[in-house]
C-alpha positions as CSV (number, residue, x, y, z in Angstrom):
1,X,-78.4,162.4,149.1
2,X,-77.4,158.8,149.7
3,X,-73.9,157.9,150.9
4,X,-72.4,154.4,151.1
5,X,-69.5,152.9,152.9
6,X,-68.2,149.6,154.2
7,X,-70.0,148.0,157.1
8,X,-68.6,147.5,160.6
9,X,-67.9,151.2,161.2
10,X,-65.2,152.6,163.5
11,X,-63.5,156.0,163.5
12,X,-63.6,157.5,160.0
13,X,-66.8,155.8,159.0
14,X,-68.6,157.4,161.9
15,X,-66.8,160.7,161.7
16,X,-67.6,161.2,158.0
17,X,-71.3,160.6,158.4
18,X,-71.3,163.0,161.4
19,X,-69.5,165.6,159.2
20,X,-71.9,165.1,156.3
21,X,-75.0,165.4,158.4
22,X,-73.8,168.4,160.3
23,X,-72.2,170.4,157.6
24,X,-73.2,169.1,154.1
25,X,-76.6,167.4,154.1
26,X,-78.7,167.3,157.2
27,X,-81.0,164.7,155.6
28,X,-78.2,162.4,154.3
29,X,-79.0,158.7,154.2
30,X,-76.2,156.2,154.9
31,X,-75.9,152.7,153.6
32,X,-73.4,150.1,154.9
33,X,-72.5,147.1,152.9
34,X,-69.7,144.5,152.5
35,X,-66.7,146.0,150.6
36,X,-67.2,143.6,147.7
37,X,-70.7,145.0,147.2
38,X,-69.9,148.7,147.6
39,X,-69.4,149.8,144.0
40,X,-72.3,147.9,142.6
41,X,-74.7,149.0,145.4
42,X,-73.5,152.6,145.0
43,X,-74.4,152.5,141.3
44,X,-77.7,150.9,141.9
45,X,-78.7,153.2,144.8
46,X,-77.1,156.3,143.2
47,X,-75.1,156.7,146.4
48,X,-71.8,158.5,147.0
49,X,-69.2,156.0,148.1
50,X,-66.7,156.9,150.8
51,X,-63.9,155.4,152.9
52,X,-63.1,152.2,151.0
53,X,-59.3,152.3,151.0
54,X,-58.9,149.2,148.9
55,X,-61.1,150.5,146.1
56,X,-59.2,153.1,144.1
57,X,-62.4,154.1,142.2
58,X,-63.7,155.7,145.4
59,X,-62.9,159.4,145.3
60,X,-63.6,160.2,148.9
61,X,-61.0,158.1,150.5
62,X,-57.7,158.3,152.4
63,X,-55.2,160.5,150.6
64,X,-51.6,159.8,151.5
65,X,-51.4,160.1,155.3
66,X,-54.7,161.9,155.5
67,X,-58.1,160.2,156.3
68,X,-61.4,160.4,154.5
69,X,-62.7,163.0,156.9
70,X,-60.0,165.3,155.5
71,X,-60.8,164.4,151.9
72,X,-64.4,165.5,152.5
73,X,-63.3,168.8,154.1
74,X,-61.2,169.4,151.0
75,X,-63.7,168.4,148.3
76,X,-66.6,170.2,149.9
77,X,-64.5,173.2,150.7
78,X,-65.3,173.3,154.4
79,X,-62.9,175.8,155.9
80,X,-64.0,175.9,159.6
81,X,-60.8,175.8,161.6
82,X,-62.5,173.7,164.3
83,X,-63.3,171.0,161.7
84,X,-59.7,171.0,160.5
85,X,-58.5,170.6,164.1
86,X,-61.1,167.8,164.6
87,X,-59.8,166.2,161.4
88,X,-56.4,165.7,163.0
89,X,-58.0,163.9,166.0
90,X,-59.9,161.7,163.6
91,X,-56.8,161.0,161.5
92,X,-54.7,160.1,164.6
93,X,-57.5,157.8,165.8
94,X,-58.1,156.2,162.4
95,X,-54.7,155.9,160.7
96,X,-52.2,153.6,162.2
97,X,-48.9,155.5,162.6
98,X,-50.6,158.9,162.8
99,X,-51.4,158.7,166.5
100,X,-48.9,161.5,167.1
101,X,-50.9,164.2,165.3
102,X,-53.3,164.8,168.2
103,X,-53.2,164.1,171.9
104,X,-56.9,163.2,171.8
105,X,-56.6,160.6,169.1
106,X,-56.0,157.5,171.2
107,X,-59.0,158.3,173.4
108,X,-61.2,158.6,170.3
109,X,-59.8,155.3,168.9
110,X,-60.6,153.6,172.2
111,X,-64.2,154.9,172.2
112,X,-64.7,153.8,168.6
113,X,-63.3,150.3,169.3
114,X,-65.5,150.1,172.3
115,X,-68.7,150.9,170.4
116,X,-67.6,148.5,167.6
117,X,-67.3,145.7,170.3
118,X,-70.8,146.3,171.5
119,X,-72.3,144.3,168.7
120,X,-74.7,147.0,167.7
121,X,-75.7,147.9,164.1
122,X,-73.8,150.5,162.1
123,X,-76.8,152.8,162.2
124,X,-76.9,152.5,166.0
125,X,-73.2,153.3,166.2
126,X,-73.9,156.5,164.4
127,X,-76.7,157.4,166.7
128,X,-74.7,156.7,169.8
129,X,-71.4,158.2,168.6
130,X,-72.6,161.4,167.0
131,X,-72.8,163.1,170.4
132,X,-69.1,162.2,170.9
133,X,-68.3,164.1,167.8
134,X,-70.6,167.0,168.7
135,X,-68.7,167.2,172.0
136,X,-65.3,167.0,170.3
137,X,-66.3,169.8,167.9
138,X,-67.4,172.0,170.8
139,X,-64.1,171.2,172.6
140,X,-61.9,172.1,169.7
141,X,-64.0,175.2,168.9
142,X,-63.6,176.4,172.5
143,X,-59.9,175.7,172.4
144,X,-59.5,177.8,169.3
145,X,-61.5,180.7,170.7
146,X,-59.3,180.7,173.9
147,X,-56.2,180.8,171.7
148,X,-57.5,183.8,169.8
149,X,-58.3,185.7,173.0
150,X,-54.7,185.3,174.3
């Protein structure tokens, strides 16, 4: 499957491809374009658009206070509690005013902004940042296991 979003990725537009590759489609291909080209390119490439908050036609988008990562969890019926805990970290890092939902969010925001400042391509951002999300997923999974044991 092909997926498409706005270029110059940061939090949600890195977290969503990570989620898609790890839990929906391991062979997913991601396209990054200017926002004004997103809908036309999506049609031409038969790609699923996501995280384009100024484009109401895009179904996989922020929903109220929730981020696109959470919309994907909902629409693809991903029920893993660790993913839902990770979603709060992503939301707090991505959505201004939602920083309070997770203690880890500001750190993730700083990491995402640091990678964005490196001047690397969107594809390279995914390559370099996916291990951060792998580690966060393991971290929250371990936290949840510890809570269940006590």
